[in-house]
VOFI-854554 format. One record per atom (N, C-alpha, C): x, y, z. Coordinates in steps of 0.02 Angstrom, whole numbers, padded with zeros to 5 digits, always signed. Layout:
N
XYZ...
***
This chain:
216
+00042-00059+00000+00000+00000+00000+00044+00062+00000+00027+00111-00039+00069+00171-00044+00056+00215+00015+00087+00199+00072+00071+00232+00135+00106+00298+00146+00160+00311+00107+00198+00372+00120+00159+00436+00107+00103+00431+00069+00063+00490+00056+00022+00510+00118+00017+00466+00169-00020+00481+00229+00026+00516+00279-00004+00540+00335+00034+00577+00385+00072+00528+00429+00136+00519+00415+00177+00470+00451+00186+00490+00524+00197+00554+00536+00210+00576+00605+00147+00566+00648+00089+00582+00620+00027+00574+00658+00014+00501+00673+00024+00458+00623+00014+00386+00633+00065+00360+00684+00126+00385+00680+00178+00363+00728+00160+00381+00800+00135+00442+00809+00114+00463+00877+00056+00420+00901+00011+00403+00855-00047+00361+00872-00025+00292+00894+00021+00262+00857+00047+00196+00875+00080+00199+00944+00119+00251+00955+00154+00259+01019+00106+00265+01078+00054+00306+01069+00006+00316+01123-00032+00252+01139-00051+00214+01087-00087+00151+01098-00042+00100+01132+00021+00098+01111+00068+00051+01141+00076+00066+01216+00082+00130+01232+00091+00149+01302+00028+00135+01343-00030+00144+01312-00094+00129+01346-00097+00055+01366-00068+00013+01323-00068-00059+01335-00011-00081+01381+00032-00033+01400+00088-00048+01444+00143-00089+01411+00150-00081+01346+00201-00118+01309+00262-00075+01294+00320-00104+01296+00380-00071+01272+00385-00082+01197+00429-00045+01164+00439-00055+01092+00463-00126+01078+00506-00151+01121+00531-00220+01112+00475-00271+01118+00431-00262+01167+00376-00309+01177+00328-00310+01118+00312-00250+01093+00269-00246+01034+00303-00278+00974+00368-00265+00966+00406-00293+00910+00407-00370+00913+00414-00397+00973+00416-00470+00981+00350-00502+00962+00295-00468+00979+00229-00493+00960+00220-00496+00884+00252-00448+00850+00246-00443+00777+00303-00479+00741+00351-00505+00781+00410-00540+00754+00451-00495+00708+00462-00434+00732+00505-00386+00697+00554-00357+00748+00597-00312+00726+00645-00281+00773+00614-00220+00806+00639-00204+00866+00614-00145+00901+00634-00081+00864+00686-00085+00822+00706-00027+00782+00652-00009+00731+00617-00060+00706+00563-00048+00659+00506-00011+00693+00488-00032+00754+00435+00002+00792+00456+00074+00807+00519+00083+00826+00545+00150+00840+00540+00194+00778+00555+00166+00720+00551+00204+00657+00479+00227+00644+00431+00183+00657+00360+00202+00648+00343+00260+00693+00361+00253+00757+00340+00302+00807+00374+00370+00798+00432+00369+00766+00468+00432+00752+00441+00466+00689+00397+00432+00653+00369+00461+00593+00413+00456+00532+00464+00412+00535+00510+00405+00478+00494+00344+00436+00438+00311+00450+00418+00253+00411+00351+00228+00435+00319+00187+00394+00254+00158+00411+00255+00083+00399+00211+00046+00432+00211-00027+00424+00197-00049+00352+00231-00102+00332+00217-00130+00266+00150-00166+00269+00123-00180+00211+00054-00206+00206+00044-00270+00246+00095-00314+00249+00087-00378+00283+00083-00370+00359+00102-00312+00385+00101-00301+00457+00042-00261+00481+00002-00235+00435-00054-00192+00454-00104-00228+00499-00128-00286+00477-00178-00323+00516-00150-00347+00583-00091-00378+00583-00063-00400+00648-00053-00341+00696-00029-00285+00672-00018-00227+00714-00085-00201+00742-00135-00198+00700-00201-00174+00722-00231-00221+00775-00220-00286+00766-00246-00333+00816-00213-00322+00884-00148-00310+00883-00112-00300+00946-00132-00234+00980-00147-00183+00940-00165-00117+00967-00239-00109+00979-00280-00156+00955-00351-00152+00966-00387-00100+00924-00364-00091+00863-00395-00043+00817-00405-00076+00750-00435-00039+00702-00441-00066+00635-00393-00029+00589-00385-00054+00528-00336-00027+00482-00352+00046+00464-00415+00061+00456-00434+00129+00438-00414+00179+00493-00421+00159+00555-00400+00202+00611-00324+00210+00612-00289+00155+00597-00216+00159+00595-00192+00208+00541-00220+00203+00481-00201+00247+00427-00222+00319+00439-00276+00328+00477-00299+00396+00492-00262+00426+00551-00230+00384+00591-00192+00409+00649-00236+00431+00706-00296+00402+00712-00342+00420+00766-00399+00369+00770-00430+00367+00828-00490+00325+00835-00547+00359+00799-00590+00320+00767-00644+00348+00727-00712+00327+00754-00758+00374+00754-00827+00359+00771-00860+00327+00710-00919+00300+00720-00955+00269+00665-00969+00320+00610-00982+00383+00630-00998+00435+00581-00938+00454+00539-00878+00451+00569-00817+00471+00534-00786+00414+00493-00805+00353+00508-00770+00295+00479-00773+00295+00402-00833+00302+00374-00841+00298+00302-00804+00355+00267-00809+00415+00296-00775+00473+00266-00700+00464+00265-00672+00441+00321-00600+00430+00324-00578+00374+00277-00618+00322+00271-00602+00267+00226-00597+00292+00155-00645+00333+00135-00644+00361+00067-00584+00406+00056-00566+00447+00107-00508+00491+00101-00444+00450+00094-00437+00397+00132-00377+00355+00128-00371+00322+00060-00428+00296+00035-00427+00263-00031-00408+00313-00086-00437+00373-00083-00421+00424-00133-00347+00445-00130-00321+00448-00069-00250+00466-00061-00205+00414-00092-00222+00350-00082-00182+00296-00110-00187+00294-00187-00247+00305-00213-00257+00306-00285-00218+00363-00318-00218+00421-00284-00183+00479-00311-00108+00466-00315-00080+00437-00263-00008+00424-00265+00010+00372-00318-00033+00323-00327-00021+00272-00379-00020+00305-00448-00068+00349-00460-00071+00383-00525-00009+00426-00536+00014+00461-00483+00073+00502-00489+00135+00460-00504+00139+00401-00474+00196+00357-00486+00197+00333-00559+00139+00317-00585+00134+00294-00655+00154+00350-00702+00133+00412-00687+00152+00469-00728+00228+00479-00728+00259+00471-00669+00332+00479-00665+00367+00426-00707+00342+00365-00705+00373+00312-00745+00369+00328-00819+00310+00349-00842+00301+00365-00913+00345+00423-00933+00349+00474-00890+00391+00532-00906+00464+00514-00907+00485+00470-00862+00556+00450-00860+00574+00412-00924+00529+00369-00948+00542+00332-01010+00546+00381-01069+00500+00429-01073+00500+00478-01127+00564+00520-01125+00585+00541-01065+00646+00581-01059+00707+00542-01081+00710+00479-01060+00768+00437-01079+00772+00427-01154+00716+00414-01186+00715+00404-01259+00734+00469-01295+00707+00525-01271+00721+00590-01303+00795+00608-01299+00825+00598-01241+00895+00615-01232+00940+00570-01275+00923+00506-01278+00963+00460-01319+00957+00478-01392+00897+00496-01415+00886+00514-01485+00925+00578-01502+00924+00627-01457+00960+00690-01468+01035+00678-01474+01062+00635-01430+01133+00619-01432+01152+00587-01499+01112+00539-01521+01126+00505-01584+01122+00553-01644+01072+00596-01644+01064+00644-01699+01124+00690-01704+01146+00716-01647+01203+00762-01648+01268+00727-01669+01278+00666-01647+01337+00628-01668+01335+00613-01742+01277+00594-01768+01269+00581-01840+01280+00646-01880+01257+00702-01852+01266+00766-01886+01340+00782-01894+01378+00771-01841+01450+00782-01844+01483+00735-01894+01459+00672-01896+01489+00623-01940+01474+00637-02014+01413+00657-02030+01394+00670-02099+01426+00734-02127+01434+00783-02085+01461+00848-02107+01532+00858-02081+01570+00804-02082+01638+00807-02055+01684+00856-02091+01672+00866-02156+01715+00911-02194+01693+00983-02189+01631+00994-02172+01604+01062-02168+01615+01092-02098+01607+01052-02047+01612+01076-01978+01684+01073-01955+01708+01127-01927+01776+01130-01902+01784+01088-01840+01845+01071-01823+01860+01028-01766+01836+01058-01700+01848+01122-01688+01823+01151-01624+01747+01148-01618+01712+01159-01675+01640+01156-01674+01616+01085-01661+01651+01036-01692+01634+00966-01680+01640+00948-01606+01695+00971-01577+01707+00957-01506+01653+00989-01462+01632+01049-01482+01580+01084-01444+01513+01048-01449+01497+01025-01510+01434+00989-01520+01432+00924-01480+01488+00887-01484+01492+00823-01448+01488+00834-01373+01522+00886-01348+01521+00902-01276+01450+00920-01254+01416+00960-01296+01347+00980-01280+01301+00919-01279+01311+00874-01329+01270+00814-01333+01279+00769-01272+01342+00761-01251+01356+00720-01192+01328+00751-01128+01334+00817-01123+01308+00852-01064+01232+00846-01061+01200+00855-01118+01127+00850-01122+01104+00779-01105+01141+00729-01130+01124+00660-01117+01132+00643-01043+01186+00669-01012+01198+00656-00941+01143+00687-00898+01123+00748-00915+01070+00782-00878+01004+00744-00885+00989+00722-00945+00928+00685-00957+00928+00618-00921+00987+00586-00920+00993+00521-00886+00981+00529-00811+01008+00584-00783+00999+00597-00711+00924+00607-00696+00890+00646-00737+00818+00658-00727+00780+00592-00733+00797+00552-00783+00763+00489-00793+00771+00442-00733+00833+00436-00709+00847+00393-00652+00812+00418-00589+00811+00484-00580+00780+00514-00522+00705+00499-00519+00672+00507-00576+00600+00493-00578+00586+00419-00570+00628+00378-00599+00618+00305-00594+00627+00282-00522+00676+00310-00486+00689+00290-00417+00632+00312-00370+00605+00372-00384+00554+00400-00340+00484+00371-00354+00474+00345-00413+00407+00319-00431+00397+00250-00401+00346+00244-00358+00330+00180-00329+00384+00155-00281+00392+00089-00280+00438+00056-00233+00472-00003-00267+00524-00028-00235+00556-00089-00258+00540-00144-00207+00521-00202-00232+00497-00256-00188+00548-00313-00184+00568-00329-00123+00617-00383-00112+00587-00450-00132+00624-00488-00170+00600-00553-00194+00598-00604-00137+00639-00593-00085+00644-00642-00031+00590-00633+00022+00583-00572+00050+00536-00563+00106+00474-00521+00087+00474-00491+00027+00416-00452+00006+00416-00380+00031+00469-00359+00066+00474-00290+00090+00475-00242+00030+00439-00186+00035+00441-00135-00017+00477-00074+00011+00521-00044-00029+00563+00010-00005+00586+00054-00063+00611+00113-00045+00643+00157-00094+00718+00154-00082+00758+00135-00131+00830+00129-00121+00864+00197-00117+00922+00198-00085+00962+00259-00084+00990+00271-00154+01014+00333-00166+01043+00348-00231+01103+00302-00245+01144+00292-00194+01203+00250-00203+01184+00179-00223+01134+00152-00188+01112+00083-00204+01081+00080-00273+01043+00132-00291+01010+00133-00356+01061+00135-00413+01111+00178-00407+01161+00186-00459+01202+00122-00469+01221+00091-00413+01265+00033-00418+01228-00034-00421+01162-00032-00416+01124-00094-00419+01121-00122-00489+01144-00184-00499+01140-00215-00566+01068-00215-00591+01059-00204-00655+00992-00196-00682+00981-00243-00741+00924-00277-00739+00904-00318-00796+00840-00288-00825+00810-00321-00873+00750-00294-00904+00693-00289-00854+00686-00338-00811+00629-00340-00765+00646-00326-00692+00710-00326-00674+00728-00318-00604+00790-00274-00594+00795-00245-00534+00856-00210-00514+00877-00241-00447+00941-00256-00440+00965-00293-00382+00986-00246-00326+00955-00258-00266+00970-00219-00207+00977-00265-00147+01008-00238-00094+01009-00273-00030+00949-00248+00010+00905-00293+00029+00843-00275+00063+00858-00244+00132+00829-00186+00148+00841-00155+00214+00810-00194+00271+00764-00241+00256+00731-00280+00309+00766-00346+00321+00771-00388+00269+00801-00455+00279+00875-00457+00264+00901-00405+00231+00973-00402+00217+00997-00443+00158+00950-00475+00122+00969-00518+00066+00975-00476+00002+01022-00495-00040+01034-00462-00104+00994-00498-00158+00939-00468-00180+00895-00503-00228+00875-00457-00285+00846-00487-00337+00820-00449-00392+00752-00421-00374+00747-00355-00366+00685-00324-00342+00645-00297-00400+00580-00311-00399+00535-00285-00450+00512-00215-00431+00497-00175-00482+00472-00107-00471+00396-00111-00470+00366-00092-00414+00294-00091-00407+00270-00021-00391+00208-00005-00410+00183+00063-00403+00156+00077-00333+00139+00025-00295+00115+00036-00227+00131-00025-00185+00127-00018-00120+00148-00071-00075+00104-00133-00078+00041-00125-00096-00004-00183-00094+00000-00226-00155+00034-00203-00209+00036-00242-00270+00079-00304-00263+00058-00360-00294+00099-00419-00293+00161-00410-00337+00170-00453-00385+00231-00449-00425+00218-00438-00499+00159-00419-00517+00145-00414-00588+00156-00345-00616+00185-00299-00574+00192-00231-00597+00253-00224-00641+00270-00164-00657+00317-00144-00709+00383-00181-00709+00428-00168-00663+00494-00195-00666+00504-00243-00608
***
C-alpha cells in the first residue's frame, strides 16, 4: 500500500500512544509482531510506516482497525466511512502520480538518447564542413545533455513507486548509491533489502499492496 502519502508523524504518535496505553515497550510490541524494536521506533518517530503484511497484525495488537491506523486516530461510526474514502483516494492519487513519473522517465530517456545520436550523426555526416572546435563543442553539448537527461530519468524512476524484495516481500525506496550501483536487468534491479538483508532482484511496483505483476 502506498502509505507514504499519509501523515507518518501522526500515525507514529498514534501507535506510540496506543502502545503505552497497553503498557508495552517497543521491544515487547516488536516481539509480538516478530520484527525488530528498531522498526517500531522508526514508525513512532514518523520516519516510516508498516508494510502491508504487518497492518492487520499490528491493528490486532493495538485493538484498532486498519482505517483508524491509517488515519492516525480512533474513529466514530460517523467518521469511519468518510476517512475510509479519504484514505482510498489518497492511495489512488499516489499510484497515479507514480505511473506518470514512470512514463515521463521513459520519454525523457528516449528523447535524450535520440538527441545524442542525432548530434553525433550530424558531426559524422558533415565532417568536412564543420571545423574541429565546433565538432568538439557539439559532442560536448550532446554528452552534457544526455547526462542531464539520464539523471532526470533515473531520479523519476527511483522515486516512482517502490522496489519489492523477492525474498521477504518488503517494499522500499533505495538510496541513490544503491540505485546507481544496483545491477539492472529488463525486469529487475538488484538491491540489498533493508529488512532481511538479502541481495535479490527487486521488481518495481507502483504501490505497497501490489503483488509482482507490476512494471519492473
